[in-house]
C-alpha positions, 0 to 999 in steps of 0.5 A, spaced: 500 500 500 502 506 498 503 512 502 497 517 502 502 523 501 505 521 495 499 522 491 499 529 493 502 534 488 508 539 490 506 545 493 499 542 495 497 543 502 493 538 505 488 540 511 486 535 516 479 536 520 479 536 528 476 529 528 482 527 524 487 530 528 484 528 535 485 521 532 492 522 531 494 525 537 489 521 541 485 526 545 478 529 544 476 534 539 475 540 544 482 539 546 485 539 539 480 545 537 483 549 543 490 547 542 490 549 534 485 555 534 490 560 534 496 557 530 498 560 524 495 557 518 489 554 521 483 556 517 476 557 521 471 555 516 465 555 521 459 560 522 459 566 527 455 566 532 449 571 533 444 573 539 440 566 539 445 562 535 452 559 538 458 560 534 459 553 529 467 552 529 470 548 523 477 548 523 482 545 518 489 544 520 495 544 515 499 537 516 505 542 516 502 545 522 500 538 526 507 536 524 510 542 527 506 542 533 508 534 535 515 536 534 515 542 539 512 538 544 517 532 543 522 537 544 519 540 550 518 533 553 526 532 552 528 538 556 523 536 562 527 530 563 
């Protein structure tokens, strides 16, 4: 079976949903949304809230941002030990 990244054209940014990232990281979707909402490159395609409706947040997270997040967490864990 081939890797999914090999079929992606050069220069194409692959975006992941909050649900996909939560499966990769092994945490809840709420945690992913909180951790990634302010990271550069993350797109919020949700709807704004109004007086009688709550905001709907749909984040799309670039694979590179996820990889950077994982790398930074691994470095910070090494420094603690």
